[in-house]
C-alpha positions in Angstrom: -185.5 15.1 -106.9 -184.5 11.9 -105.2 -187.0 9.7 -103.3 -184.9 9.7 -100.1 -182.3 12.0 -98.6 -179.6 10.1 -96.6 -177.6 12.1 -94.0 -174.6 11.1 -91.9 -173.6 12.8 -88.7 -169.9 12.0 -88.4 -169.1 12.7 -84.7 -166.0 12.2 -82.7 -167.5 9.1 -80.9 -170.4 8.0 -83.1 -171.6 7.9 -86.7 -175.3 8.2 -87.3 -177.3 7.7 -90.5 -180.8 9.2 -91.1 -183.1 8.7 -94.1 -185.8 11.2 -94.9 -188.5 10.7 -97.5 -189.6 13.4 -100.0 -191.9 15.0 -97.4 -189.0 15.3 -94.9 -190.3 12.5 -92.7 -187.8 10.3 -90.9 -188.0 6.7 -92.2 -184.7 5.2 -90.8 -182.1 6.1 -88.2 -179.2 4.0 -87.0 -175.9 4.8 -85.3 -172.6 3.0 -84.6 -169.5 3.8 -82.6 -166.9 5.8 -84.5 -163.7 3.6 -84.5 -161.5 6.7 -84.2 -159.1 5.6 -86.9 -159.3 7.1 -90.3 -159.4 4.1 -92.6 -161.8 2.2 -90.3 -164.1 5.2 -90.1 -164.4 5.5 -93.9 -165.4 1.8 -94.0 -167.9 2.4 -91.1 -169.6 5.1 -93.1 -169.7 2.9 -96.2 -171.2 0.0 -94.3 -173.8 2.2 -92.6 -174.9 3.8 -95.8 -175.1 0.5 -97.7 -177.2 -1.1 -94.9 -179.5 2.0 -94.9 -180.0 1.8 -98.7 -180.8 -1.9 -98.5 -183.2 -1.3 -95.6 -185.0 1.5 -97.4 -184.7 -0.1 -100.8 -183.0 2.6 -102.8 -180.0 3.2 -105.0 -177.8 6.3 -105.4 -179.4 9.0 -107.4 -176.8 8.9 -110.1 -177.7 5.3 -110.8 -181.4 5.8 -111.1 -183.3 2.9 -112.5 -186.9 2.7 -113.6 -187.8 0.2 -110.8 -185.9 1.5 -107.7 -186.3 4.6 -105.6 -183.2 6.9 -105.5 -181.3 8.6 -102.7 -178.7 11.4 -102.2 -176.1 11.4 -99.4 -174.8 14.3 -97.3 -172.3 14.2 -94.4 -171.8 16.6 -91.6 -168.3 16.6 -90.0 -166.5 18.4 -87.3 -164.2 20.8 -89.2 -164.4 21.7 -92.9 -162.9 20.9 -96.3 -160.1 23.1 -97.5 -161.2 24.8 -100.8 -157.6 24.6 -102.0 -156.8 21.0 -101.2 -160.0 19.3 -100.4 -158.5 18.0 -97.2 -160.2 18.1 -93.8 -158.9 20.8 -91.4 -159.9 22.3 -88.1 -161.5 19.1 -86.8 -161.4 18.3 -83.1 -161.2 14.7 -84.2 -157.6 15.4 -85.1 -157.0 12.1 -86.8 -159.5 13.3 -89.5 -157.4 16.3 -90.4 -155.3 16.4 -93.5 -157.2 13.5 -95.1 -159.2 13.5 -98.4 -162.3 12.4 -96.6 -164.8 13.3 -99.4 -162.7 11.5 -102.1 -162.3 8.4 -99.9 -166.0 8.1 -99.0 -167.0 8.7 -102.6 -164.5 6.0 -103.7 -165.7 3.5 -101.0 -169.4 4.0 -102.0 -168.9 4.7 -105.7 -171.3 7.7 -105.5 -171.2 11.5 -105.2 -171.3 12.9 -101.6 -171.7 16.3 -100.2 -169.9 17.2 -97.0 -170.3 20.3 -94.8 -169.3 21.5 -91.4 -171.6 20.0 -88.7 -172.7 23.5 -87.4 -173.6 24.5 -91.0 -175.7 21.3 -91.1 -177.4 22.3 -87.9 -178.2 25.7 -89.2 -179.6 24.3 -92.5 -181.8 21.8 -90.7 -183.3 24.4 -88.4 -183.8 26.8 -91.4 -185.4 24.1 -93.5 -188.1 22.8 -91.1 -187.0 23.7 -87.6 -187.1 26.7 -85.4 -185.7 28.9 -88.2 -188.2 27.9 -90.7 -189.8 30.9 -92.5 -186.9 33.2 -91.7 -184.7 34.7 -94.4 -181.3 34.7 -92.6 -180.7 32.1 -89.8 -177.7 32.1 -87.5 -177.5 28.6 -86.0 -175.2 28.2 -83.0 -174.2 25.0 -81.2 -172.9 25.6 -77.7 -171.7 22.5 -75.8 -168.1 21.6 -74.9 -167.2 24.0 -77.7 -169.0 26.6 -79.7 -169.7 26.6 -83.5 -172.0 28.4 -85.8 -173.5 28.4 -89.3 -175.3 30.9 -91.4 -178.2 30.1 -93.8 -179.7 32.8 -96.0 -182.7 32.0 -98.2 -182.1 28.3 -97.9 -178.4 28.7 -98.8 -175.5 27.9 -96.5 -173.1 30.8 -96.5 -169.7 29.0 -96.3 -167.5 32.0 -97.1 -164.3 32.2 -99.1 -162.4 30.0 -96.7 -165.4 27.8 -95.7 -165.3 29.2 -92.2 -168.2 31.6 -92.1 -170.2 31.4 -88.9 -167.3 30.5 -86.7 -168.9 32.6 -83.9 -166.9 31.0 -81.2 -163.7 32.5 -82.5 -164.8 36.1 -82.6 -163.4 38.1 -79.6 -165.9 38.6 -76.8 -166.9 42.3 -77.3 -166.9 45.2 -74.8 -164.8 43.3 -72.3 -165.3 44.2 -68.6 -163.0 43.7 -65.7 -164.7 40.3 -65.0 -163.5 39.1 -68.5 -159.8 39.9 -67.8 -157.2 38.7 -68.2 -158.4 37.6 -71.7 -158.6 33.8 -71.8 -156.3 31.9 -74.1 -157.9 29.8 -76.8 -156.7 26.6 -78.5 -156.7 28.5 -81.8 -153.8 30.5 -80.6 -155.7 33.8 -79.9 -157.0 35.3 -76.7 -160.5 36.4 -75.7 -162.4 34.1 -78.1 -166.1 33.9 -77.2 -165.9 30.1 -77.0 -163.7 30.4 -73.9 -166.4 32.4 -72.1 -169.6 30.9 -73.5 -169.1 27.1 -73.9 -170.5 24.7 -71.3 -167.2 24.0 -69.5 -166.6 27.8 -69.2 -169.9 28.2 -67.4 -169.3 25.2 -65.2 -165.9 26.6 -64.2 -167.4 30.0 -63.4 -169.8 28.2 -61.1 -167.8 25.5 -59.4 -164.2 26.3 -60.3 -161.6 25.2 -62.8 -161.8 21.5 -63.8 -165.6 21.3 -63.8 -167.0 20.6 -67.2 -170.8 20.5 -66.9 -173.1 23.3 -65.9 -176.0 20.8 -65.5 -178.3 21.9 -62.6 -177.0 25.5 -62.4 -180.5 27.1 -62.9 -182.0 24.9 -60.1 -179.1 25.8 -57.9 -179.5 29.5 -58.6 -183.2 29.3 -57.9 -182.4 27.7 -54.6 -180.1 30.6 -53.6 -176.7 29.3 -54.6 -174.8 32.6 -54.8 -172.0 31.1 -57.0 -174.6 29.8 -59.4 -176.4 33.2 -59.4 -173.2 35.1 -60.1 -172.1 32.6 -62.9 -175.5 32.9 -64.6 -175.4 36.7 -64.3 -172.0 36.9 -65.9 -173.0 34.4 -68.6 -176.2 36.3 -69.6 -174.3 39.6 -69.9 -171.6 38.0 -72.0 -174.1 36.2 -74.2 -176.1 39.4 -74.7 -172.9 41.2 -75.8 -172.0 38.4 -78.2 -175.5 38.5 -79.7 -175.4 42.3 -79.9 -172.2 42.1 -81.9 -173.6 39.7 -84.4 -176.8 41.7 -84.8 -174.8 44.8 -85.5 -172.8 43.0 -88.1 -175.0 40.3 -89.7 -178.5 41.3 -88.5 -180.0 37.8 -88.8 -183.7 37.3 -88.8 -183.4 34.7 -86.0 -180.7 33.1 -83.8 -181.3 29.4 -83.2 -179.4 27.7 -80.4 -178.4 24.1 -80.1 -176.1 22.0 -77.9 -176.3 21.4 -74.2 -176.2 25.0 -73.1 -179.2 25.8 -75.3 -181.3 24.0 -72.6 -180.7 27.0 -70.2 -184.1 28.7 -70.2 -182.5 31.8 -68.7 -181.1 32.6 -72.1 -184.5 33.0 -73.7 -185.9 34.9 -70.7 -183.0 37.3 -69.9 -180.8 37.9 -73.0 -183.5 39.5 -75.1 -184.0 42.1 -72.4 -180.2 42.8 -72.2 -179.6 42.8 -76.0 -180.9 46.3 -76.9 -178.1 48.1 -74.9 -175.5 46.5 -77.3 -177.4 47.0 -80.6 -177.0 50.2 -82.6 -180.7 50.5 -83.4 -183.7 50.4 -81.2 -185.9 48.6 -80.6 -184.0 45.3 -81.1 -186.5 42.4 -81.7 -184.2 39.7 -83.0 -185.7 36.3 -81.8 -183.3 34.0 -79.9 -184.9 30.6 -79.9 -184.1 27.0 -79.0 -183.8 24.4 -81.8 -186.7 22.2 -82.8 -184.9 19.0 -83.7 -182.5 18.7 -80.8 -179.6 16.3 -81.3 -181.1 15.3 -84.6 -180.5 18.6 -86.3 -177.0 17.9 -87.5 -177.9 14.6 -89.2 -181.1 16.2 -90.6 -179.1 19.1 -92.1 -176.7 16.7 -93.7 -179.6 15.0 -95.4 -180.8 18.3 -96.7 -177.5 19.2 -98.3 -178.7 18.0 -101.8 -181.6 20.4 -101.7 -179.2 23.2 -102.6 -176.7 23.1 -105.4 -173.0 23.1 -104.7 -173.1 26.8 -105.4 -175.8 27.2 -102.8 -178.7 27.9 -105.1 -182.0 26.1 -104.3 -182.6 23.1 -106.6 -185.9 22.4 -108.4 -188.1 19.6 -107.1 
């Protein structure tokens, strides 16, 4: 086992590096702006990693020496790598798509790198030592401007045959009601995707009208008698309970861990568990729905943990 785990959270606007020691304690964190251009972004990752290694005083694990601590490197990205071509696809940072990001980063750093979808990294982080720690099967869901998910079972990321497992946002919202119609069009080309009903901007639009993007303050407004806020939250909690009911019926996870800005809505944890049983085939339904432990750090922490499972997903030996 390496002395340090380095993780990179490769976001659309920033690139962050984190170093964890053997005990999982954070020893370094730094971020820079993402230049938004492919070649420059690869170099930005290189420079950030080299600086982190120099600061911590380690070398890549495949170049272990008797005198220097070693490190591994994992990267979380928006989108995923195609199993057929190795190219990035489905990234909302569209300039990243159709590029051999893994190969180019490995070449720039002259070291092996593991790359995973950022939602998978979130789920792995929370399963490892976060709100999902101690549970067998963890569904991690990030709900912000979009909606993504990842599944971890027994410390293993379940990527799936096409590396798209856990794409909870692109499952149709189940048991549609008249309030859900007409089905909303999604950027993926389909209609009725859960993301179009459950992401932050969808809740904001339900509250204040189309064009509004942030639901910040909606719970306070509802508590103060804002009828539009009350109705928007009622609709949201019902839809979220239906979405959770569907995933419990299909996957039956031991816990559902929420991240992203919408996860700060305390109404979810107070109201959805009470609504959930009506949509689940068995009774009682006791699936915990919990808020993440590591907040915005979960993605980069999960990237750092990627080397604690083999490329086939099996746990590695310490």
